[in-house]
C-alpha positions in Angstrom: 13.6 9.9 -28.8 13.5 10.5 -25.0 13.0 7.5 -22.7 9.6 7.5 -21.0 9.7 7.7 -17.3 7.1 5.9 -15.2 6.4 7.7 -11.9 4.8 6.3 -8.8 3.6 8.7 -6.1 2.9 7.6 -2.5 1.2 10.2 -0.4 1.8 9.3 3.2 0.9 11.2 6.4 4.6 11.6 7.3 6.4 11.6 3.9 5.5 11.9 0.2 7.6 9.3 -1.6 8.2 9.2 -5.3 9.8 6.5 -7.4 10.8 6.8 -11.1 11.3 3.8 -13.3 12.3 3.0 -16.9 10.9 0.1 -18.7 13.8 -2.0 -20.0 13.9 -5.3 -21.9 15.3 -6.9 -18.7 12.7 -5.4 -16.5 11.8 -2.1 -14.7 14.8 -0.1 -13.7 14.3 2.3 -10.8 16.4 5.3 -11.6 15.3 7.7 -8.8 13.5 7.9 -5.5 12.8 10.9 -3.4 11.0 11.7 -0.1 9.6 15.0 1.1 7.9 16.0 4.4 4.2 15.6 4.1 1.9 18.3 5.5 -1.9 18.6 5.3 -2.5 14.8 5.4 -3.4 12.7 8.5 -4.3 9.1 8.5 -4.6 9.2 4.7 -7.2 12.0 4.9 -6.7 15.5 3.4 -6.9 17.9 6.4 -5.5 21.0 4.7 -5.7 21.5 1.0 -3.1 24.3 0.7 -0.5 22.5 2.8 -1.0 19.3 0.8 -0.6 21.1 -2.5 2.6 22.8 -1.3 4.0 19.4 -0.1 3.2 17.8 -3.4 4.8 20.6 -5.4 8.0 20.4 -3.3 8.1 16.6 -3.8 7.6 16.8 -7.6 10.2 19.6 -7.9 12.7 17.5 -6.0 12.1 14.5 -8.2 12.3 16.7 -11.4 15.7 18.0 -10.4 16.9 14.5 -9.8 15.8 13.1 -13.2 16.5 16.3 -15.1 13.1 16.8 -16.8 9.5 17.7 -15.9 7.0 15.2 -14.5 3.8 15.4 -16.4 1.9 12.4 -15.0 2.1 9.7 -12.3 0.4 6.6 -11.0 -0.8 7.7 -7.5 -1.6 5.6 -4.4 -4.6 6.4 -2.3 -5.1 5.2 1.2 -6.8 6.2 4.4 -9.2 4.7 7.0 -12.2 5.8 4.9 -11.4 3.2 2.2 -13.2 -0.1 2.6 -13.4 -3.4 0.6 -16.1 -6.1 0.2 -16.7 -9.1 -2.0 -19.5 -9.1 -4.6 -20.9 -11.5 -7.2 -22.0 -10.8 -10.8 -23.9 -13.1 -13.2 -24.6 -12.7 -16.9 -25.6 -14.9 -19.9 -22.9 -15.4 -22.5 -23.9 -13.4 -25.6 -22.2 -15.4 -28.3 -24.5 -17.8 -30.1 -21.8 -20.5 -30.0 -21.1 -19.8 -26.3 -17.6 -18.4 -26.7 -16.8 -15.9 -23.9 -15.5 -12.6 -25.2 -14.0 -9.6 -23.6 -17.5 -7.9 -23.7 -18.9 -10.7 -21.5 -16.2 -10.3 -19.0 -16.8 -6.5 -18.9 -20.6 -7.1 -18.4 -20.1 -9.5 -15.6 -17.8 -7.1 -13.8 -20.4 -4.4 -14.3 -23.0 -6.7 -12.8 -20.7 -7.2 -9.7 -20.6 -3.4 -9.4 -24.3 -3.4 -8.2 -23.1 -4.3 -4.7 -24.8 -2.1 -2.1 -22.4 0.9 -1.8 -22.6 3.0 1.4 -23.9 6.6 1.0 -21.3 9.1 -0.3 -18.9 6.3 -1.4 -17.4 5.7 -4.8 -16.0 2.5 -6.3 -12.3 2.7 -6.9 -11.6 -0.9 -8.1 -13.5 -4.0 -9.0 -10.9 -6.8 -9.0 -12.0 -10.2 -10.3 -11.0 -12.9 -7.9 -12.3 -16.0 -9.7 -14.8 -16.8 -12.4 -17.4 -19.6 -12.7 -18.6 -21.0 -16.1 -21.8 -23.1 -16.0 -21.1 -24.1 -12.3 -17.4 -24.8 -12.9 -15.6 -22.6 -10.4 -12.0 -21.5 -9.9 -11.4 -20.1 -13.4 -8.8 -17.3 -13.5 -9.3 -16.1 -17.1 -12.5 -17.2 -18.9 -11.6 -15.4 -22.2 -12.1 -17.8 -25.2 -13.7 -20.5 -23.1 -17.2 -21.9 -23.9 -20.3 -21.7 -21.7 -23.8 -20.3 -21.3 -23.6 -18.7 -17.9 -20.7 -16.6 -16.6 -20.3 -15.6 -12.9 -17.6 -13.7 -11.1 -16.5 -13.2 -7.5 -14.9 -9.8 -7.2 -13.3 -7.6 -4.6 -14.9 -4.1 -4.6 -12.8 -1.3 -3.2 -14.7 1.9 -2.2 -13.7 5.3 -0.8 -15.5 8.4 0.6 -16.5 10.6 -2.4 -15.5 13.9 -0.7 -12.0 12.5 0.2 -11.4 11.2 -3.3 -12.5 14.5 -4.7 -10.1 16.4 -2.3 -7.3 14.0 -3.2 -7.7 14.5 -6.9 -8.1 18.3 -6.5 -4.7 18.5 -4.7 -3.0 16.5 -7.5 -4.5 18.4 -10.4 -3.7 21.8 -8.8 0.0 20.9 -9.1 -0.6 20.4 -12.9 0.0 16.7 -12.6 -2.0 14.3 -14.8 -3.1 11.2 -13.0 -2.4 8.0 -15.0 -4.2 5.8 -12.4 -5.5 6.0 -8.9 -4.6 2.8 -7.0 -5.5 1.6 -3.5 -2.1 1.6 -1.9 -2.0 -1.9 -0.4 -2.5 -3.4 -3.9 0.6 -1.6 -5.1 2.6 -2.6 -1.9 1.8 -6.2 -2.5 2.9 -6.1 -6.1 6.3 -4.8 -5.0 7.1 -7.2 -2.1 5.4 -10.5 -3.0 6.0 -13.2 -5.6 3.3 -15.5 -7.1 4.4 -18.5 -4.9 3.7 -16.5 -1.7 0.3 -15.4 -3.0 -0.6 -19.0 -3.8 0.5 -20.4 -0.5 -1.2 -17.8 1.7 0.5 -14.6 2.9 -0.2 -11.3 4.6 1.5 -7.9 4.0 1.5 -5.4 6.8 2.7 -2.0 5.7 3.7 0.1 8.7 3.1 3.8 7.9 3.3 6.8 10.2 -0.3 7.1 11.3 -1.9 4.1 9.6 -1.0 0.6 8.6 -2.4 -1.4 5.8 -3.1 -5.1 5.8 -3.7 -7.2 2.7 -4.0 -11.0 2.6 -3.6 -13.4 -0.3 -4.4 -17.1 -0.7 -4.5 -19.3 -3.8 -3.5 -16.2 -5.7 -6.7 -14.3 -4.7 -7.1 -11.4 -2.3 -9.0 -12.4 0.8 -9.1 -9.0 2.4 -7.5 -5.5 2.4 -7.9 -3.0 5.2 -6.4 0.2 6.6 -5.7 0.1 10.3 -5.8 3.4 12.3 -2.4 3.0 14.0 1.2 3.3 12.8 4.8 3.8 13.8 4.2 7.4 14.9 2.3 6.0 17.9 5.5 4.3 19.0 7.3 7.7 18.9 4.5 9.3 20.9 4.7 6.5 23.5 8.5 7.2 23.9 7.9 10.9 24.2 5.3 10.4 26.9 7.2 7.7 28.7 10.5 9.7 28.8 8.8 13.1 29.0 10.8 14.4 26.1 10.0 16.4 22.9 8.5 14.3 20.0 11.4 15.1 17.7 13.9 13.8 20.2 11.7 10.7 20.7 11.8 10.0 17.0 15.6 10.3 16.9 15.9 7.9 19.8 13.6 5.4 18.1 15.6 5.5 14.9 19.1 5.4 16.5 18.6 3.1 19.5 15.1 1.5 19.0 14.6 -2.2 19.4 11.5 -4.3 19.8 13.4 -7.0 21.7 14.0 -5.8 25.3 15.2 -9.3 26.4 18.3 -8.9 24.3 19.3 -5.6 26.1 21.2 -5.4 29.4 19.8 -3.0 32.1 23.3 -1.5 32.2 23.0 -0.1 28.7 22.3 3.6 28.9 21.4 6.4 26.5 22.7 9.9 27.3 20.2 12.3 25.8 22.6 15.2 26.0 24.4 13.6 23.0 21.3 14.3 20.9 20.1 17.5 22.6 22.3 19.7 24.8 19.2 20.8 26.7 18.4 17.3 27.9 20.7 16.3 30.7 19.0 12.9 31.3 20.3 9.3 31.0 17.8 6.6 30.3 18.0 2.8 30.1 18.0 1.4 26.6 16.0 -1.5 27.9 13.3 0.8 29.1 12.9 2.3 25.6 12.8 -1.2 24.1 10.0 -2.2 26.5 8.0 0.9 25.4 8.5 0.0 21.7 7.7 -3.7 22.3 4.4 -2.8 24.0 3.1 -0.6 21.2 4.4 -2.8 18.4 2.7 -5.8 20.0 -0.6 -3.8 20.1 -0.3 -3.0 16.4 0.3 -6.7 15.6 -2.5 -7.9 17.7 -4.9 -5.5 15.9 -3.8 -6.9 12.6 -4.1 -10.5 13.9 -7.6 -9.7 15.0 -8.4 -8.9 11.3 -6.8 -12.2 10.3 -9.0 -14.0 12.8 -12.1 -12.5 11.2 -11.3 -14.3 8.0 -10.1 -17.4 9.9 -6.5 -17.1 8.8 -4.8 -16.2 12.2 -1.8 -18.5 12.4 -2.8 -20.2 9.2 -0.8 -18.5 6.4 2.1 -20.8 5.3 4.1 -18.0 3.6 3.7 -15.9 6.8 3.6 -12.2 7.4 5.7 -9.7 5.4 6.4 -6.4 7.2 7.2 -3.4 5.0 7.0 0.4 5.0 9.2 2.8 6.8 8.1 1.6 10.2 9.2 -2.0 9.4 12.9 -1.0 9.7 12.8 -0.9 13.5 15.2 -3.6 14.8 13.6 -6.8 16.1 10.1 -6.2 14.6 10.2 -9.4 12.5 11.1 -11.4 15.6 8.2 -9.9 17.6 5.9 -10.5 14.6 6.8 -14.2 14.6 5.8 -14.4 18.3 2.5 -12.5 18.0 1.2 -13.9 14.7 2.6 -17.4 15.3 3.8 -17.3 11.7 7.0 -16.9 9.7 7.8 -13.2 9.5 10.2 -11.2 7.3 10.9 -7.7 6.2 9.6 -7.0 2.7 11.9 -5.3 0.2 10.8 -4.3 -3.3 11.3 -7.2 -5.7 11.2 -7.8 -9.5 12.9 -4.5 -10.3 16.5 -3.4 -11.1 18.0 -0.8 -8.8 20.3 1.8 -10.4 20.5 3.6 -7.0 21.0 1.7 -3.8 18.7 4.0 -1.8 15.7 2.6 -3.6 16.2 -0.9 -2.1 14.3 0.1 1.1 11.0 -1.1 2.6 10.0 2.6 2.9 9.7 2.8 -0.9 7.8 -0.4 -1.4 4.5 1.3 -2.2 6.0 3.9 -4.5 7.9 1.3 -6.4 4.8 -0.9 -6.5 2.9 1.9 -8.2 5.6 2.0 -10.9 5.2 -1.7 -11.4 1.4 -1.3 -11.5 1.6 1.4 -14.1 3.9 -0.7 -16.3 1.6 -3.7 -16.1 -1.4 -1.5 -16.9 0.4 -0.2 -20.0 1.3 -3.8 -21.1 -2.3 -5.0 -20.6 -3.7 -2.1 -22.7 -1.3 -2.8 -25.5 -2.3 -6.5 -25.6 -6.1 -6.2 -24.9 -8.5 -4.3 -22.7 -7.8 -5.1 -19.1 -10.3 -7.3 -17.2 -9.0 -5.8 -14.0 -11.6 -3.0 -13.9 -10.6 0.4 -12.5 -13.3 3.0 -12.2 -10.8 5.9 -12.0 -11.8 7.5 -15.3 -15.4 7.6 -14.2 -14.3 9.2 -10.9 -12.4 11.9 -12.8 -15.5 12.6 -15.0 -17.6 13.0 -11.9 -15.2 15.1 -9.8 -13.6 17.4 -12.5 -16.7 18.7 -14.2 
C-alpha cells in the first residue's frame, strides 16, 4: 500500500510554495518542498486567472516530479487584504434533559455565533471557538460532556470577499486539484512556528511576504486578532531600486546578498561594486547607505504592525514577544530592529514539530506551507476521533461556488 502524502500549498504574490509531508508514528516528516515563481497574484488577490492557473500547474508539476507521483489534493492557504476577522458570541440552551453537553450543542452554538453581521459580498471561511461559558462559568476550552443549562461561545469569525474566494477556488480546480481544506494562512503559519507555551504567555507572529504581511496574536491560548497588512518585503526592494536608481532585479540581488537592517554595524568605507552583479552598472555604492534604506522601510512595516497591537492594547505587552517568519524575515538584522521597534523579545520563526528529511525545508520561507501540512494532519486526526468543533465553512463555500 502506498504511503499517503499530505500536501500544503501556499499561494504567495511572489512565490508558490509547496510542502509535502508523511504522517509517521514519531510525527510529520517533511519529504519535499518546492517553490515556483507566482504570476497573476498581487497582495493575495487574483489579478489574472490564466497566469495564476499556469503558475499553479508549474508548481504542482515540479512537486510531482520531486515525489514521483501525482498530487490529487492539497490543503490550501488563502490570504489577501480582503480577508477580515471579528469576534462574535453565540448562545443556546443545552438540549439534553439531564444537561449533558453533546457535540450537537457545540455545533448549534457555533452556528449561532455565525449570525454576526457579515459585510455585503463576504463569505465566512472559519468560525474558531475561543472560549465557552456554561451557566455563567467562563473560560472553558472544551465543554463536551460537561453539565449545564445554557451554553455560550466567544468565537473568531474569519471572512473573505465572495468573488475573490470564487476566483481562488476556480484557479485551483482548473488544475484538476481537489481542495482538502481552505485555510486562512496566518492560522497555518502560527501552527508551524509557535508552541503552546508561547500561545499561553502572549505572542505575535509577523509573516513577512512579498507584497503583504500577516499578523496574528495569541494570549492564554486564544487568538486575539489576525490581520493582513498591505506591505511586504518587495517594498524594501523597490526602495533600494529607487534610492540607487537601478533595475528592480538588481535591487533584489543586492538586498539578498548584502542587505542588513542594522546600518550602525556597517562602516562607511564598506562598498559594493555593482559591476560584479551586472556588467552594465559601473557604479560603486556604500553598503551603509543600502542598510539605511532597508532599516527605514522595515521600521515602517514594524510600526504598522505595532499600531495594530496598540489597538488591542498589546503593544509592548506580549511576554513571548514577536516571532518574524516568511521569506522576508531572513534579512540580516531584522530581529534586532524588531526588538527596538516593538519593545519586545524578537526571534526568527522556523517550522517546529516536524521532522525534516531535507534540510531545505527548515526555512522561514516555508513556514506557511508546512503549517498547512500540520493543519491537514490535525484535521484528519480530529475527524477520526470525533466531529471537529473547530468549524470550517469550506464545504459550504464549495457548494455555493462550484454549482
